C-alpha positions, 0 to 999 in steps of 0.5 A, a space after each residue: 607102248 602100241 605093241 603092248 596094248 595091242 597084245 593086251 586087247 587080243 588077249 583078253 577077247 577069248 575070255 570075253 566070248 568064251 561063253 559063245 553066248 550072242 551077248 558075250 560075242 557082241 560084247 567081244 566085238 564092241 570091245 575090240 572095236 573101240 580098243 582098235 580105234 583107241 590103239 590107232 588114234 595112239 600111234 596116229 598121235 605119236 606120228 603127227 609128233 614125230 612129224 612135228 618134232 622130230 622124235 618119237 618119245 611120247 612122254 615129251 610132247 610139246 605141241 597141242 594137237 598130239 597131246 590132245 590125240 594122246 589124252 583122247 586115246 587113253 581116255 577111250 582105252 580106260 573108258 572116261 566120260 565121253 568114251 565111256 559107253 562101251 565099258 557097261 555093255 562089255 562088262 554086262 556080255 561076260 562073265 563076273 570073272 572076265 568083268 572083273 578082269 576089265 575093271 582092274 588088269 585091263 585098266 593097268 596098261 593104259 593107266 601106266 601110259 597116262 602116268 608116263 605121259 602125264 607131262 605130256 597130257 592136255 590138262 584142261 580136257 583131262 579135267 573136263 573128264 575126270 569130272 564128268 566121269 565122277 559125275 556120270 558114274 554116280 548118275 547112271 549107276 543109280 538107274 541100274 538093278 544089274 549088279 556088273 552095270 553098277 560095278 562098270 559105272 563105279 569103276 568110271 567114277 573111280 577113274 574119274 577121281 584118278 584123272 582128277 589127281 593124275 596130273 599134280 600127284 601121279 602116285 596118289 593115281 597109283 594108290 587109288 588104282 591098287 586099293 580099287 583094285 582090292 576092293 572090286 576084287 573082293 566085290 566081284 569074288 563075293 558076287 561070283 561065289 553066290 552067283 548074284 547078277 541082279 539086285 533080286 537075287 542078291 535080297 536072297 543070296 544070303 541064304 547062301 553065305 551069311 558071313 560072306 554077304 557081310 563081307 561084301 556089305 564092308 567091301 561096298 561101303 569101303 568101295 563107297 568110300 566111308 570113312 572108318 573104312 580102307 576106300 576113304 583113304 585116297 579120297 581124303 588124300 586127293 582132296 587135301 592135295 588138291 586143296 593144297 594145290 588151291 584148287 578147292 572148286 575141282 575138290 569140292 565138286 568130285 567130292 559132292 558128286 561122290 555123294 550119287 555113288 554112295 546112295 547106290 553103294 549104300 542100296 547095293 549094301 542094304 540089299 546085301 545083308 537084308 533080313 527078309 520080313 516074316 512073311 511069305 517072299 514072291 521069289 524063290 527061296 535059294 537054299 544051300 543045296 546047288 539045284 542046277 535047275 533053279 540057277 538058269 
């Protein structure tokens, strides 16, 4: 498990620092330090477990100390609250495609470990992390104008939903992750095509690709979890499962907190399909011609 996570970390670092921009290098170092610390913590928890119980199997932990450390290590890997601070910073320092990889594929190995070790995790800590991730993902996203940071906080919020249901119905966590990956890929690729990095350029991106922006709006609303769209399905199933497990307060809390996220998704969707009023705009119009000078 440890070797797999280390290879995973080392493989993405050249992609983050590819542009040689100081911010990209900073992002790569932040990512490396956090991931290395989390991997060391994971190894430390399994060593303590071996010391206490005499076996190296991380799926059968019984002692509370290694369980707590394991939960913390995987939360650091994923970027769950309160170990989320590195994630928006790293995403902001990379290109959109690398940010897409960090938000989706790089979450798969730690999530697989979570599923494999779900019996040995600390349930109280995981639930607290899940609720606070859903809350913080929504709250912090409200304040942002950079699309990569907004999508980073959206990722934290979705991870909160996955962690909330993990102990009760692990298959639902996987379903949520697959659907989240699909929707996020759509959003990132659409933003990459129109080279949209903040809300200001998003407002005039419809001049480049009108149909793509309509698709982007639907993908964003799906990511928000609006009922007729795909993104509503995992949230509905999670709420149903939590209610059937008599965890109605938890279900109500995360459902209410997801409304915060809905607000900024709606703002993004509104910006992506906004029609300009019939007056002169204050910023340069980006027409179909790809003028290299205008994209700097």
